[in-house]
N, CA, C and O of each residue as an XYZ file, in Angstrom:
744
protein
N     -44.093     -3.830     33.262
C     -44.834     -3.006     34.195
C     -46.307     -3.419     34.166
O     -46.855     -3.701     33.100
N     -46.931     -3.453     35.316
C     -48.330     -3.869     35.450
C     -49.208     -2.612     35.463
O     -49.358     -1.965     36.499
N     -49.784     -2.275     34.304
C     -50.526     -1.028     34.135
C     -51.885     -1.033     34.818
O     -52.405      0.032     35.148
N     -52.467     -2.195     35.037
C     -53.794     -2.272     35.643
C     -53.823     -1.700     37.057
O     -54.844     -1.172     37.497
N     -52.710     -1.803     37.762
C     -52.674     -1.343     39.151
C     -52.344      0.147     39.281
O     -52.397      0.696     40.382
N     -52.009      0.793     38.185
C     -51.638      2.206     38.242
C     -52.871      3.101     38.201
O     -53.898      2.745     37.623
N     -52.750      4.262     38.821
C     -53.838      5.246     38.780
C     -53.824      5.940     37.422
O     -52.848      5.851     36.678
N     -54.907      6.627     37.112
C     -54.968      7.387     35.866
C     -53.852      8.427     35.806
O     -53.254      8.643     34.752
N     -53.577      9.064     36.930
C     -52.528     10.081     36.959
C     -51.151      9.462     36.705
O     -50.333     10.043     35.991
N     -50.893      8.297     37.280
C     -49.612      7.614     37.029
C     -49.497      7.221     35.555
O     -48.433      7.343     34.948
N     -50.602      6.754     35.000
C     -50.602      6.409     33.571
C     -50.376      7.651     32.715
O     -49.686      7.588     31.698
N     -50.952      8.775     33.121
C     -50.779     10.014     32.368
C     -49.316     10.434     32.314
O     -48.841     10.922     31.288
N     -48.608     10.245     33.415
C     -47.171     10.551     33.437
C     -46.440      9.651     32.442
O     -45.562     10.109     31.711
N     -46.806      8.369     32.419
C     -46.179      7.440     31.475
C     -46.530      7.784     30.032
O     -45.696      7.636     29.139
N     -47.761      8.245     29.799
C     -48.160      8.682     28.454
C     -47.275      9.848     28.037
O     -46.779      9.882     26.911
N     -47.076     10.797     28.936
C     -46.227     11.952     28.670
C     -44.820     11.511     28.256
O     -44.180     12.145     27.418
N     -44.353     10.418     28.855
C     -43.015      9.893     28.552
C     -42.987      9.014     27.300
O     -41.926      8.535     26.901
N     -44.135      8.805     26.691
C     -44.179      8.051     25.444
C     -44.508      6.576     25.572
O     -44.317      5.828     24.614
N     -44.993      6.136     26.710
C     -45.343      4.731     26.921
C     -46.672      4.402     26.234
O     -47.729      4.821     26.707
N     -46.630      3.677     25.153
C     -47.847      3.343     24.394
C     -48.775      2.417     25.177
O     -49.994      2.501     25.022
N     -48.230      1.546     26.006
C     -49.081      0.656     26.812
C     -49.934      1.448     27.791
O     -51.050      1.045     28.119
N     -49.407      2.577     28.254
C     -50.177      3.432     29.157
C     -51.378      4.023     28.420
O     -52.463      4.137     28.990
N     -51.184      4.396     27.161
C     -52.295      4.892     26.337
C     -53.333      3.788     26.157
O     -54.537      4.037     26.235
N     -52.861      2.580     25.917
C     -53.764      1.444     25.735
C     -54.610      1.221     26.992
O     -55.808      0.957     26.898
N     -53.990      1.328     28.155
C     -54.730      1.140     29.405
C     -55.741      2.275     29.625
O     -56.867      2.026     30.055
N     -55.343      3.509     29.335
C     -56.287      4.627     29.467
C     -57.432      4.483     28.467
O     -58.575      4.820     28.776
N     -57.129      3.988     27.284
C     -58.178      3.739     26.291
C     -59.187      2.730     26.844
O     -60.398      2.923     26.734
N     -58.675      1.666     27.431
C     -59.556      0.653     28.010
C     -60.447      1.255     29.092
O     -61.630      0.924     29.182
N     -59.883      2.133     29.907
C     -60.627      2.725     31.016
C     -61.618      3.808     30.576
O     -62.714      3.911     31.128
N     -61.238      4.596     29.602
C     -62.000      5.809     29.271
C     -62.863      5.707     28.026
O     -63.759      6.531     27.844
N     -62.629      4.729     27.166
C     -63.316      4.717     25.863
C     -64.835      4.696     25.998
O     -65.518      5.397     25.252
N     -65.385      3.914     26.925
C     -66.842      3.819     27.041
C     -67.473      5.140     27.470
O     -68.487      5.551     26.907
N     -66.889      5.805     28.454
C     -67.411      7.092     28.898
C     -67.306      8.155     27.814
O     -68.244      8.919     27.589
N     -66.157      8.198     27.141
C     -65.976      9.157     26.050
C     -66.963      8.879     24.918
O     -67.535      9.802     24.339
N     -67.156      7.603     24.613
C     -68.091      7.230     23.543
C     -69.526      7.607     23.916
O     -70.249      8.171     23.095
N     -69.944      7.301     25.148
C     -71.310      7.651     25.585
C     -71.550      9.148     25.454
O     -72.580      9.580     24.935
N     -70.592      9.931     25.929
C     -70.710     11.380     25.844
C     -70.804     11.817     24.385
O     -71.672     12.611     24.021
N     -69.928     11.307     23.573
C     -69.852     11.720     22.173
C     -71.084     11.295     21.377
O     -71.638     12.098     20.626
N     -71.522     10.044     21.530
C     -72.654      9.566     20.739
C     -73.928     10.311     21.115
O     -74.784     10.551     20.263
N     -74.054     10.672     22.363
C     -75.230     11.448     22.774
C     -75.152     12.872     22.242
O     -76.181     13.501     21.996
N     -73.953     13.377     22.064
C     -73.779     14.734     21.561
C     -73.997     14.800     20.047
O     -74.638     15.728     19.555
N     -73.470     13.827     19.312
C     -73.552     13.889     17.842
C     -74.665     13.031     17.255
O     -74.995     13.176     16.078
N     -75.247     12.143     18.052
C     -76.340     11.264     17.600
C     -75.951     10.420     16.391
O     -76.755     10.201     15.484
N     -74.711      9.954     16.395
C     -74.219      9.135     15.285
C     -73.128      8.224     15.841
O     -72.012      8.670     16.107
N     -73.461      6.938     16.014
C     -72.527      5.999     16.661
C     -71.237      5.831     15.871
O     -70.154      5.782     16.454
N     -71.343      5.745     14.569
C     -70.142      5.565     13.742
C     -69.221      6.780     13.852
O     -68.008      6.636     14.002
N     -69.801      7.962     13.777
C     -69.003      9.187     13.919
C     -68.398      9.262     15.317
O     -67.248      9.672     15.473
N     -69.162      8.871     16.332
C     -68.665      8.907     17.708
C     -67.461      7.978     17.877
O     -66.480      8.339     18.527
N     -67.540      6.795     17.296
C     -66.395      5.872     17.359
C     -65.160      6.511     16.738
O     -64.065      6.443     17.298
N     -65.347      7.130     15.579
C     -64.222      7.783     14.900
C     -63.662      8.930     15.732
O     -62.446      9.087     15.839
N     -64.543      9.728     16.317
C     -64.110     10.878     17.105
C     -63.310     10.424     18.328
O     -62.269     11.003     18.640
N     -63.793      9.397     19.013
C     -63.076      8.893     20.201
C     -61.738      8.292     19.790
O     -60.722      8.532     20.444
N     -61.730      7.525     18.725
C     -60.472      6.949     18.238
C     -59.482      8.065     17.904
O     -58.320      8.013     18.306
N     -59.949      9.065     17.172
C     -59.080     10.183     16.796
C     -58.566     10.939     18.020
O     -57.450     11.459     18.002
N     -59.370     11.002     19.083
C     -58.930     11.676     20.305
C     -57.731     10.957     20.913
O     -56.819     11.602     21.429
N     -57.727      9.639     20.855
C     -56.583      8.898     21.391
C     -55.366      9.027     20.483
O     -54.234      9.021     20.967
N     -55.581      9.143     19.181
C     -54.470      9.419     18.269
C     -53.887     10.793     18.589
O     -52.670     10.972     18.616
N     -54.769     11.756     18.830
C     -54.334     13.101     19.213
C     -53.538     13.042     20.513
O     -52.531     13.735     20.656
N     -53.979     12.229     21.451
C     -53.258     12.077     22.716
C     -51.830     11.591     22.466
O     -50.881     12.115     23.048
N     -51.687     10.609     21.617
C     -50.354     10.078     21.318
C     -49.490     11.158     20.665
O     -48.323     11.329     21.017
N     -50.073     11.877     19.719
C     -49.306     12.881     18.975
C     -49.000     14.124     19.803
O     -47.944     14.735     19.636
N     -49.918     14.504     20.697
C     -49.771     15.764     21.431
C     -49.557     15.541     22.922
O     -49.833     16.429     23.728
N     -49.073     14.376     23.292
C     -48.980     14.002     24.704
C     -48.175     14.992     25.528
O     -48.467     15.183     26.708
N     -47.186     15.617     24.947
C     -46.340     16.520     25.725
C     -46.926     17.923     25.859
O     -46.314     18.791     26.482
N     -48.104     18.153     25.281
C     -48.758     19.456     25.447
C     -49.657     19.479     26.675
O     -50.126     20.542     27.083
N     -49.897     18.312     27.266
C     -50.709     18.246     28.481
C     -49.817     18.594     29.657
O     -48.891     17.860     30.004
N     -50.122     19.741     30.264
C     -49.253     20.259     31.332
C     -49.365     19.489     32.634
O     -48.360     19.236     33.300
N     -50.576     19.119     32.999
C     -50.804     18.473     34.293
C     -51.376     17.077     34.070
O     -52.455     16.938     33.495
N     -50.677     16.058     34.510
C     -51.193     14.695     34.341
C     -52.587     14.508     34.944
O     -53.388     13.735     34.419
N     -52.878     15.205     36.035
C     -54.176     15.049     36.691
C     -55.320     15.564     35.816
O     -56.473     15.184     36.017
N     -55.006     16.427     34.845
C     -56.051     17.003     34.000
C     -56.207     16.266     32.675
O     -56.948     16.721     31.803
N     -55.530     15.149     32.510
C     -55.576     14.444     31.226
C     -56.987     13.975     30.867
O     -57.375     14.053     29.701
N     -57.751     13.498     31.825
C     -59.117     13.040     31.539
C     -59.964     14.208     31.026
O     -60.680     14.061     30.036
N     -59.890     15.355     31.685
C     -60.610     16.535     31.218
C     -60.130     16.949     29.831
O     -60.930     17.336     28.980
N     -58.838     16.866     29.612
C     -58.268     17.201     28.312
C     -58.851     16.307     27.226
O     -59.179     16.781     26.139
N     -58.979     15.021     27.515
C     -59.543     14.087     26.536
C     -61.006     14.412     26.238
O     -61.427     14.393     25.081
N     -61.777     14.710     27.281
C     -63.177     15.084     27.062
C     -63.258     16.379     26.249
O     -64.174     16.548     25.445
N     -62.307     17.288     26.454
C     -62.287     18.528     25.679
C     -62.010     18.236     24.208
O     -62.651     18.815     23.330
N     -61.077     17.357     23.936
C     -60.778     16.979     22.550
C     -62.010     16.361     21.897
O     -62.366     16.716     20.774
N     -62.662     15.434     22.603
C     -63.869     14.784     22.062
C     -64.972     15.817     21.862
O     -65.659     15.797     20.841
N     -65.145     16.706     22.814
C     -66.161     17.760     22.707
C     -65.904     18.634     21.490
O     -66.808     18.863     20.687
N     -64.680     19.123     21.350
C     -64.360     20.006     20.231
C     -64.530     19.309     18.892
O     -65.047     19.896     17.942
N     -64.097     18.064     18.816
C     -64.254     17.310     17.575
C     -65.723     17.016     17.281
O     -66.133     16.973     16.121
N     -66.510     16.814     18.332
C     -67.955     16.601     18.154
C     -68.614     17.854     17.605
O     -69.441     17.780     16.696
N     -68.246     19.006     18.156
C     -68.806     20.257     17.662
C     -68.380     20.512     16.215
O     -69.170     21.008     15.411
N     -67.141     20.176     15.887
C     -66.682     20.323     14.497
C     -67.496     19.429     13.570
O     -67.883     19.842     12.477
N     -67.751     18.211     14.010
C     -68.578     17.279     13.225
C     -69.969     17.865     13.011
O     -70.488     17.843     11.895
N     -70.575     18.389     14.078
C     -71.917     18.966     13.963
C     -71.928     20.194     13.062
O     -72.871     20.394     12.297
N     -70.897     21.009     13.147
C     -70.818     22.193     12.282
C     -70.721     21.779     10.817
O     -71.352     22.382      9.949
N     -69.928     20.748     10.553
C     -69.809     20.259      9.174
C     -71.147     19.774      8.652
O     -71.467     19.949      7.476
N     -71.919     19.167      9.523
C     -73.236     18.685      9.121
C     -74.289     19.786      9.214
O     -75.466     19.570      8.925
N     -73.833     20.985      9.630
C     -74.725     22.138      9.787
C     -75.890     21.831     10.708
O     -77.015     22.274     10.478
N     -75.606     21.063     11.760
C     -76.637     20.695     12.714
C     -76.465     21.405     14.045
O     -77.057     21.006     15.048
N     -75.669     22.442     14.056
C     -75.436     23.117     15.323
C     -75.801     24.588     15.177
O     -75.426     25.245     14.205
N     -76.512     25.073     16.126
C     -76.819     26.492     16.202
C     -76.030     27.009     17.391
O     -76.261     26.595     18.527
N     -75.107     27.907     17.130
C     -74.254     28.388     18.200
C     -75.049     29.228     19.183
O     -75.974     29.950     18.808
N     -74.680     29.122     20.417
C     -75.332     29.851     21.489
C     -75.010     31.329     21.355
O     -73.843     31.714     21.285
N     -76.036     32.144     21.321
C     -75.865     33.595     21.273
C     -75.741     34.108     22.704
O     -76.187     33.454     23.647
N     -75.141     35.266     22.855
C     -74.932     35.849     24.174
C     -76.235     35.986     24.958
O     -76.269     35.698     26.155
N     -77.303     36.422     24.296
C     -78.571     36.649     24.980
C     -79.634     35.663     24.534
O     -80.826     35.941     24.665
N     -79.237     34.549     24.023
C     -80.184     33.545     23.532
C     -80.858     32.870     24.708
O     -80.187     32.277     25.553
N     -82.154     32.950     24.772
C     -82.902     32.319     25.848
C     -83.375     30.923     25.465
O     -83.804     30.152     26.324
N     -83.296     30.597     24.176
C     -83.754     29.286     23.732
C     -82.841     28.182     24.216
O     -81.619     28.332     24.224
N     -83.426     27.089     24.612
C     -82.658     25.948     25.077
C     -82.736     24.825     24.047
O     -81.765     24.096     23.845
N     -83.880     24.688     23.405
C     -84.093     23.595     22.472
C     -83.854     24.057     21.047
O     -84.181     25.186     20.682
N     -83.276     23.164     20.241
C     -83.022     23.459     18.841
C     -84.305     23.747     18.082
O     -84.361     24.720     17.330
N     -85.325     22.939     18.254
C     -86.543     23.116     17.478
C     -87.707     23.522     18.364
O     -88.825     23.033     18.204
N     -87.426     24.446     19.323
C     -88.465     24.993     20.190
C     -89.105     23.941     21.090
O     -89.713     23.752     22.144
N     -88.675     23.478     20.196
C     -89.544     22.528     20.800
C     -89.982     22.622     21.781
O     -90.724     21.740     22.213
N     -95.371      2.697     40.104
C     -95.098      3.015     38.738
C     -95.919      2.239     37.756
O     -96.727      1.338     37.979
N     -95.449      2.907     36.338
C     -96.124      2.483     35.125
C     -95.615      1.116     34.697
O     -94.669      0.580     35.274
N     -96.260      0.560     33.671
C     -95.806     -0.715     33.133
C     -94.447     -0.530     32.464
O     -94.030      0.604     32.226
N     -93.765     -1.601     32.166
C     -92.474     -1.538     31.499
C     -92.590     -0.831     30.150
O     -91.695     -0.078     29.767
N     -93.660     -1.063     29.444
C     -93.857     -0.409     28.143
C     -93.940      1.105     28.326
O     -93.338      1.869     27.570
N     -94.699      1.527     29.348
C     -94.822      2.964     29.605
C     -93.490      3.552     30.038
O     -93.142      4.662     29.636
N     -92.747      2.826     30.847
C     -91.421      3.304     31.255
C     -90.501      3.421     30.052
O     -89.761      4.395     29.918
N     -90.552      2.422     29.178
C     -89.739      2.475     27.962
C     -90.118      3.663     27.095
O     -89.252      4.330     26.529
N     -91.408      3.922     26.994
C     -91.873      5.077     26.226
C     -91.397      6.376     26.872
O     -90.985      7.302     26.174
N     -91.453      6.444     28.183
C     -90.987      7.641     28.884
C     -89.486      7.845     28.647
O     -89.039      8.970     28.425
N     -88.714      6.761     28.694
C     -87.275      6.861     28.423
C     -87.026      7.352     27.000
O     -86.141      8.176     26.768
N     -87.810      6.845     26.050
C     -87.661      7.295     24.657
C     -88.017      8.780     24.538
O     -87.360      9.521     23.806
N     -89.042      9.206     25.247
C     -89.425     10.615     25.204
C     -88.346     11.503     25.818
O     -88.046     12.580     25.302
N     -87.771     11.043     26.916
C     -86.686     11.802     27.543
C     -85.491     11.863     26.599
O     -84.875     12.918     26.445
N     -85.159     10.743     25.967
C     -84.052     10.722     25.009
C     -84.319     11.685     23.854
O     -83.411     12.368     23.380
N     -85.571     11.731     23.411
C     -85.933     12.649     22.333
C     -85.763     14.097     22.780
O     -85.247     14.925     22.030
N     -86.195     14.397     23.994
C     -86.027     15.751     24.523
C     -84.540     16.109     24.629
O     -84.146     17.230     24.307
N     -83.723     15.162     25.077
C     -82.283     15.408     25.151
C     -81.706     15.706     23.778
O     -80.841     16.571     23.637
N     -82.186     14.987     22.761
C     -81.709     15.202     21.394
C     -82.025     16.612     20.910
O     -81.300     17.162     20.080
N     -83.097     17.196     21.422
C     -83.532     18.523     20.979
C     -82.763     19.652     21.647
O     -82.805     20.790     21.179
N     -82.067     19.355     22.729
C     -81.303     20.398     23.412
C     -80.187     20.909     22.509
O     -79.590     20.148     21.747
N     -79.917     22.202     22.605
C     -78.737     22.745     21.934
C     -77.504     22.034     22.498
O     -77.477     21.698     23.682
N     -76.497     21.806     21.675
C     -75.307     21.082     22.148
C     -74.650     21.693     23.383
O     -74.124     20.963     24.223
N     -74.670     23.006     23.504
C     -74.045     23.661     24.652
C     -74.750     23.308     25.960
O     -74.127     23.308     27.021
N     -76.038     23.008     25.887
C     -76.791     22.602     27.070
C     -76.720     21.083     27.251
O     -76.604     20.581     28.369
N     -76.789     20.379     26.147
C     -76.739     18.921     26.204
C     -75.417     18.445     26.799
O     -75.399     17.519     27.610
N     -74.306     19.077     26.400
C     -73.004     18.616     26.867
C     -72.857     18.739     28.375
O     -72.332     17.826     29.012
N     -73.310     19.854     28.970
C     -73.158     19.988     30.421
C     -74.045     18.995     31.155
O     -73.653     18.462     32.193
N     -75.232     18.743     30.627
C     -76.130     17.764     31.234
C     -75.538     16.353     31.143
O     -75.580     15.598     32.114
N     -74.992     16.003     29.989
C     -74.393     14.678     29.817
C     -73.171     14.488     30.710
O     -73.013     13.445     31.346
N     -72.314     15.498     30.752
C     -71.107     15.375     31.577
C     -71.443     15.274     33.059
O     -70.775     14.556     33.802
N     -72.461     15.979     33.481
C     -72.840     15.962     34.901
C     -73.605     14.693     35.264
O     -73.255     14.009     36.226
N     -74.642     14.380     34.503
C     -75.544     13.286     34.868
C     -75.043     11.911     34.436
O     -75.262     10.929     35.145
N     -74.387     11.826     33.306
C     -73.966     10.521     32.794
C     -72.495     10.217     33.062
O     -72.122      9.055     33.221
N     -71.657     11.252     33.112
C     -70.229     11.039     33.341
C     -69.804     11.430     34.749
O     -68.636     11.277     35.109
N     -70.745     11.935     35.553
C     -70.525     12.284     36.963
C     -69.363     13.245     37.184
O     -68.641     13.140     38.176
N     -69.188     14.176     36.261
C     -68.131     15.173     36.428
C     -68.631     16.284     37.345
O     -69.823     16.588     37.387
N     -67.689     16.887     38.082
C     -68.057     18.032     38.912
C     -68.024     19.300     38.055
O     -67.597     19.269     36.901
N     -68.477     20.408     38.632
C     -68.590     21.651     37.876
C     -67.241     22.121     37.329
O     -67.162     22.613     36.203
N     -66.189     21.968     38.120
C     -64.863     22.401     37.683
C     -64.385     21.585     36.487
O     -63.819     22.133     35.541
N     -64.615     20.277     36.530
C     -64.216     19.431     35.410
C     -65.004     19.792     34.149
O     -64.441     19.858     33.056
N     -66.295     20.021     34.306
C     -67.125     20.389     33.158
C     -66.660     21.725     32.586
O     -66.592     21.889     31.368
N     -66.340     22.676     33.457
C     -65.839     23.974     32.997
C     -64.542     23.798     32.214
O     -64.332     24.461     31.199
N     -63.679     22.910     32.683
C     -62.418     22.661     31.974
C     -62.674     22.046     30.606
O     -62.040     22.427     29.622
N     -63.596     21.102     30.543
C     -63.906     20.439     29.270
C     -64.525     21.420     28.277
O     -64.165     21.423     27.100
N     -65.444     22.242     28.742
C     -66.187     23.125     27.850
C     -65.516     24.474     27.622
O     -65.941     25.242     26.759
N     -64.474     24.762     28.388
C     -63.811     26.049     28.248
C     -64.659     27.191     28.797
O     -64.532     28.336     28.361
N     -65.516     26.874     29.747
C     -66.414     27.856     30.358
C     -66.007     28.101     31.798
O     -65.061     27.506     32.315
N     -66.746     28.988     32.424
C     -66.563     29.209     33.857
C     -67.494     28.265     34.611
O     -68.443     27.725     34.043
N     -67.211     28.077     35.878
C     -68.071     27.249     36.715
C     -69.475     27.845     36.763
O     -70.463     27.113     36.713
N     -69.565     29.172     36.859
C     -70.884     29.812     36.897
C     -71.656     29.594     35.596
O     -72.870     29.391     35.626
N     -70.971     29.633     34.470
C     -71.636     29.382     33.187
C     -72.138     27.944     33.122
O     -73.229     27.686     32.616
N     -71.343     27.014     33.632
C     -71.752     25.607     33.664
C     -72.996     25.455     34.526
O     -73.964     24.812     34.119
N     -72.972     26.041     35.708
C     -74.129     25.946     36.607
C     -75.371     26.550     35.954
O     -76.464     25.994     36.058
N     -75.204     27.670     35.292
C     -76.329     28.333     34.633
C     -76.907     27.468     33.519
O     -78.122     27.289     33.432
N     -76.035     26.932     32.667
C     -76.510     26.079     31.572
C     -77.172     24.813     32.104
O     -78.189     24.369     31.572
N     -76.608     24.245     33.133
C     -77.185     23.037     33.716
C     -78.558     23.337     34.303
O     -79.490     22.552     34.124
N     -78.696     24.451     34.995
C     -79.986     24.842     35.555
C     -81.017     25.041     34.443
O     -82.138     24.540     34.531
N     -80.633     25.770     33.402
C     -81.556     26.037     32.291
C     -81.949     24.746     31.578
O     -83.110     24.571     31.209
N     -81.002     23.851     31.384
C     -81.293     22.590     30.698
C     -82.259     21.749     31.524
O     -83.228     21.208     30.990
N     -81.999     21.638     32.812
C     -82.883     20.857     33.684
C     -84.283     21.469     33.740
O     -85.284     20.756     33.671
N     -84.341     22.786     33.865
C     -85.630     23.468     33.927
C     -86.409     23.271     32.624
O     -87.612     23.008     32.653
N     -85.738     23.395     31.501
C     -86.394     23.220     30.200
C     -86.893     21.785     30.038
O     -88.001     21.566     29.549
N     -86.090     20.817     30.442
C     -86.523     19.417     30.355
C     -87.728     19.174     31.252
O     -88.677     18.498     30.854
N     -87.693     19.715     32.444
C     -88.811     19.553     33.381
C     -90.085     20.146     32.780
O     -91.150     19.530     32.826
N     -89.964     21.336     32.222
C     -91.120     22.006     31.610
C     -91.665     21.197     30.438
O     -92.878     21.039     30.301
N     -90.785     20.694     29.606
C     -91.218     19.916     28.443
C     -91.822     18.571     28.848
O     -92.646     18.014     28.123
N     -91.415     18.056     29.999
C     -91.918     16.761     30.454
C     -93.253     16.882     31.181
O     -93.927     15.875     31.396
N     -93.644     18.092     31.561
C     -94.896     18.296     32.292
C     -96.099     17.665     31.580
O     -96.870     16.956     32.227
N     -96.290     17.893     30.275
C     -97.419     17.239     29.596
C     -97.327     15.709     29.632
O     -98.350     15.026     29.682
N     -96.116     15.179     29.607
C     -95.941     13.725     29.666
C     -96.377     13.198     31.032
O     -97.029     12.158     31.128
N     -96.008     13.929     32.085
C     -96.410     13.511     33.429
C     -97.928     13.582     33.582
O     -98.541     12.675     34.147
N     -98.528     14.649     33.084
C     -99.987     14.811     33.176
C    -100.707     13.710     32.402
O    -101.722     13.181     32.858
N    -100.176     13.370     31.233
C    -100.797     12.325     30.413
C    -100.718     10.970     31.098
O    -101.626     10.151     30.958
N     -99.640     10.727     31.840
C     -99.503      9.425     32.507
C    -100.394      9.322     33.729
O    -100.653      8.221     34.215
N    -100.872     10.467     34.240
C    -101.747     10.456     35.409
C    -103.193     10.135     35.036
O    -103.996      9.766     35.893
N    -103.514     10.277     33.768
C    -104.898     10.063     33.310
C    -105.258      8.592     33.302
O    -106.380      8.233     32.945
């Protein structure tokens, strides 16, 4: 069977039936996106590699628990997300979102190519400071191009909660970047 020509949904059906080559093809297609999401969430490339690898092992072991083949990609992101949060909890680097918590950041917190690189580093630093619950929705939306429904499925939230967190994260980043923009205008 020629797996390259099959859609993700067709491969998911084959995964459900126990076809290991289908898992291999999905791994080839999804590993980079899952890794990008995970490494940005946990800030540890080695741990991210392990988490993504373990997610595919989980897929093989629990393949028949996925009810809808079309939702397999979201299911995989959910596994990676949950394992990432478990990793962060073990390292005691996660502060869980409180019901009424207004804080977005963990610690309160053109130009030349060098200046652009510095701006990118500053943005990356600001992203690192976001609470994981805000960082994950921003990463899934902006870097993985997921829609609100997919993000809600991955995070186990409602679409409205996703929209709210995304709005708050963007607003907080914009506010934190204001001094950077002002400094670059000088």
